[in-house]
N, C-alpha and C positions, 0 to 999 in steps of 0.2 A: 691571805697571809698578812698579819699586821706588820707594818713597817717600823723599824727601830728608830729611836730618837737620835738623829745625828744631822750633820750639816751638809751631807753630800747632795749634789744637785744633778739631775738628769735632764739633758736638753734634747728634745726631739725636733729635728730640723728637716722637713721633707724637701726643702729646696737648697740644701747645703751646697750643691755643685754650682748653683747659680748665684746665690747671695748669702754669704755667711756673716754679714755685718752684725746682726742682732746677737747671734750666739757667741761671737767673740767678746761682746760687751759683758756677758755674764760668766764667761768661762774663767776658771782658775784652777788651783791645784786640786780642789775637791769637787770638780765637775766632770761630767762625761757627756759626750755628744753622740747621737746616732740618727741615721736617716731611715732606719728600718723599724716599722711598727712592731714587727714580730720580735726583733731584738730588744726594743724598748720594753715590751711586756716581760721578757725573760729577765732583764736587768731589774725591773721593779719587783719581780717575785723574790729576788734575793734579799730584800729588806734593807738594802744599803743606802736608800735614798729617802730624804725627807721632803724633797720638792721636785716637781716636774715642771719644766718650762717648755712650752710648745711654741716653736719659732714659726708661727703661722696664725691664722685667724679662725674664728668659729665657723667660717664658711667652708673650710677644708674638711671634707667628710672623714678622711682617715684620722685627722687630729681630733675631731669630735668623738669618733669611736674610741680613740685612746683615752680621752678625758673621761668618758663614761665608764670604760673598763676599769680605769684607775680608781674611780669613785667607789665601784663595787668591790674590787679586790684588794685595794690598798687605801682604805679610808683615812689613814694617818698622813698620807702624802698630799701636800699642798700643790694644787695644779694652777698654773698661771699661763696666760698667753703673753707673748713678748711684744704686744702692740704693733705687730706688722700691719701694713696697710691692708685693708679688706680686699683690694684689687689693685691692679696696675693703674697708673694715672692714664685714664682712657681719653682724656681731652687732648685733641691735637689741633694744630693750626692747619686749616684746609685752604689750599690754593687751587686755581683752575686756569688753564690756558684759554685766552679769549680768541675771538675771530681774527684778531690782528697779531696773533702769535706772541702775546705778552702774558706773563703769569700774574694773575690778580688774586689778592687775598679775599677769601669769601667770609669765613667765620671760624669759630672754634667748633669742633665736631667730636661727637662720641659715637663710636661704633658699638651697637648693642651686642655684637658677637664676641667682642674682645674678652670680657670677663668670663662668660661661660666656656669659651674655647680654651682660655688660659687654665681654667680649673681642670679640664680634661688632661692637661699635660702635667699635672701634679700627682700623677699616680692613680687618679680616679678611674680613668678609662684603660681597659686592658685590650683594646681593639688593635688590630694590625694597622689600620689606617693611621691612628695616633702614633703608634710606634715608628712607622715609616717616616712620618712628618718630623717627629722628634729627632730621628736619626739623620735626616737630611739637614736639619738646622744645626745639629751638633757638629756634623762633618764640615758644614760651611764655616762655622765659627772656628774650628781647628785650622782650616785652610787659611782663613783670614789672619789668625794669630801667627801662623807659620810664615806666611808670605808678607805679613805686615800690609795687607791689602785694605783698601777702603771701598771696594766695590763688590756688589753682589747682584745677581739676577734671579728673580723668582718666576718660574714658569708654571702655570696652572690654568685649568679651564675656568670658565665663569663661575663665580660663587665658591671657589675652593678656599677663599679666605686669604688671598695673597697679601692684601693690605693689613688685615687683622694679624696675620702671622708675622709680618714685618714689625708691627707694633709690639707684639708679644716678645719677639727677639730683642727689641730695643729695651723693653722693660726688664728683661732678664740679663742685661749686660751692664758694664760699668758706665754706660751712657744714660742710664735710666733717669737720672735727675736733670738731664739736659733736654732741649727741645726735640720733638718729633714733628717734622713738617711733611704734610701730605700734599703732593702736587698731582692733580688730576689732569692727565694729558689729553683727555677727550673734551673737545670744545662743545658747548651746548648747541651751537648752530654750526653752519658750514663755515669752515675757515677760508679766509681770503688767500689767493695765491701769494706765495712768499717771493716777492721781488724787492729786496732791500736796497735802500740807498746806504751810503757809508754811515750816515748819522743814525738811521734806523737800526742798522746792524750793531752799532755801538750801544744804542739804547737797549737792545735785547741783551747784550752781554752784561751791561750794568744791572739789568733786571735779574738775571740769573745770579750774578755775584751778590746781590742784596739778599736773595733767598739763602744762598750758601752761608752768608755771614750770620743770618738768623739761626741757621741749623748747626753752626759750628760747635764741635764737641758733642753733638747729638746725632740724629739720623735724618737724612733727606731722602724721601721716598717718592719716586716718579711712577705713578700708576698707569699701566697700559701705555708704555712709552712709544710703542709702534704707531699710535694714533697721531703722533707729531709728524709734520711734513718732513721729508727726507733732508731738506736743506736746514731745517731747524735742528734736526738730530746731529748733523755734521758740526754745526756751530756749537751746540750744547756739549758735544764730546770734547771739543777743543777747550771749552771753558772748564769743564769738570776735570780734564786731565791736568790743566795748569793749576787749578785748585787754589787760586789766590783770593783771600777774603780780607775784610777790614778787621783789624784787631779790636779788642775790648775797649781801648781808649778812643776808638773812632777815627784814628789818624793813621797809624802804622798798618802796613800790609803783612799778612802772615799766611802760612799754608793751612788749608782746610784740615781740621783734625776731627773727623767724625766718620760716619758710614753713609755711603750713597747706595741706595737699593732701588733697582728698577724692576718692573714687572711686565709680563706679557702673557697672553693665553696661547700664543703660537710657538711653533718650533723656530727658534731664533735663527738657525742656519738657513732655513727656508725663507725667512723674511728677508735675509740679505740677498738671496738669489732673485727674489721678485721685487727688489728695490723698495721694500717696506721698512728696512732697517739699514742705517748707514754703516758701512764697513768700519769706519772710525769708531763709532759707538759700540759696535759688536766687539771689536778688539779690546775695548775698555771694560765692558761689563761681563764678558763671557769667561772671565778668569775664575769666577766663583758662582756656580749655578745650583739653585735649589729647585727641585722638581716636586710639585705637589700633586699627588694622585687624586683622581675623582672618586667620590664615594660610590659611584655606579660600578666601579671595579671591585667593590667589597659588599655586594648585595646581602650576603649573609650576616653582615655586621650592622645593617641599618637599624634594626630594633635595639641592639645593644647601645649604639650611639644615641638613639632616641631616649632610652632609659637613663643614660648618663646625663643628658641634658635635663630630663625631668627631675632627677634627683637634685641637680644644681639649682634649678629654678625654685623648687619647693624649699630648699634650704635657704636660698637667698632671700625669699619673701616670707620665710618662717611660716609656711603653711603645711598642712598634712601631706605627706608624700603620696603621690598618686601612681596608679598602675595602668598599663595598657591592657585592654581586652584583646581577645584573639582576633576579633574583627578589625580593631585598630592596628594591630600588628600586621595583619594581612594587607591592609591598605598601604601602610608605610613600606612594606617589603616589595609590593608590586608597582609602586609609583616610579616613574622615570625622573630622577632628580637632576633636571637640567641646570639648576642653580646650586647644585651640590650641597655642601655642609651648611651654607648660609640658608638655603631654602628649608633644609631639614630643621634647623634651629627655629626659624620663624614659624614653621608649621607646628612644631611641638609646643612652642611658647603660646601660640594662639589656642591650641587644644587645651592646655592647662588653664588658660583664662576662661575658656568656655565650659570646662568641666565643673559641675556643681558638687559632685561627690568624690569618692575615692577612686572610682574607675573612669578612665578615659575611653570613651566608646567610639565606635566608627563614625557616629554622627558629629563628633567633635573634631574630626580630621577634615581640614579644608585645604585644598591645593590652589595656589594662585600663581599663574604664569605671567611674569612681567619681564620684559626685555627692552633694553634701550634701543632706540632707533639708530643711534650712532654705532652701537655694537653690530646691528644687522648690516649697516652700510659697510663697515670695516670688514666684516666677514665676507660679504659679497665681493668686495674689491679684491681681497686675497684669493678667493676662489676663481675670480675672473682672470687674474694675472697668472695663476698656476695653470689654468686651462689654456690660455694663449701660449704660454711657454711650451706646454706639452704638445700643442697643436702647431708649433712653430709659426704662430701668427695667423694661421688659417681660421677665419671666423666660422666657417661651416663646421669644422672639426671641433672647435672650441664650444660651439653650441651643442654638439652631440655630447661632449664630455659633461657639460653643465646641465644637460637634459632640458634645454630651453630653445627658443627660436634664434635664428641669426639676427633678426631685427632687435631682439632683446640684448644680444651681445653688443651690437653697434650702439644701442641706447646706453648701456653701462659704460662703454668706452668713452662716450661723450660726457657722461655724468662724472666720471673720475678723471677726466682730462688726460687720458692715456694717448700716447702717439698711435696713429693708425697702423703703424707697422710693428707695434709692440709684440714681442714674442718671437719675431723672426731672427734666425741665426745671423750674426753680424756679417759673415761673408756673403750670405744671400742678399742682405740689405745693400752691401756695397755693389754687388753685381746689378741689382735692380736700379740703384742710383746711376750707375754707369750707363745702363741701357737707356734710362730716361734722358741723360745728357746727349747720347748719340742720336736719339730720335728728334730731340729739339734742334740739332744741327741740320 
């Protein structure tokens, strides 16, 4: 249907709930805005619009579809993009804790998963996994706004994209133009025992305050915070709770005005019970929890998620869209995704790179298992502490629970510097201590 000659403008904004800056710039008495592609088509069919502004980029599949549809059905309508950024600002400042419990700046970092995962949240993916994650973050944002809170905790297994999702949440908030600082709490080597002097303690506090100052008005993200020593966690909780940073003039002190997000892959309450999370830190970050499910819980959606990533990759690199063969689908469906959504994306991206034609075959699917040694050690430490508590400190019973030898249990206790009586109920420990003192007499 040909469009009439008039000045009415239709604005299609698929992210209106998150960012309406661009469409407000173009809106007026003779403009209309919608975030529904179906509604946009119905409005264009009326012939009341001479221009269509798409508040997104050519990398959004739904907006590209609307542009092509308008060209075929309303050739008199001028279609323009509103110069939105192609993707979020994916470069972040990356820091890491060193062996002496000080946070050091490493480099600027770009997570390759941020842009493709962000595209899935723009209505491209219809999977339950994406819907649950979006619902979790929307609820967290509402809680934060209602309670005027500055803290959030993301819980999810390895590879569920905790860091990536924290960054996407930052890019979809009013803080998007301010810094996002990534602090990796996993030291590259073994951390030295934390026995601080007063001057070392003050040095650490100043170190954290400096990072908070850099992240002020933005987002400060602590990755896998339970890897920090319990004493560091207590000190960190006190600093974060106080929240004092240096002002923009470099002289005055002011309250931190931003978001502090922590992450862990473990049940936070259980970490407190086994002394892997400080009670003070738990009370601070447990007010707003986001739980990210593993994609292994949605086995029937693996192929759909893979196809969503394939469409994004092909659109991003402007190459012919590729399809999975039945053999490739079978391999993806049967694989155990130990590194979750991150491993799925990396596998699919590698398959697209290897594929020379339109079809992605089984031979293009390659699985690589990589796991950090620090992750293995932390997992082993948590398992050991849980077993000792369940066995009330009995090494034989703990070995049975862990399905290993008593010698191995003793070796792990030494490795992680645990007290020899770890796991024993406190009253039994007192009785044992009393017996020991009687025998010495």
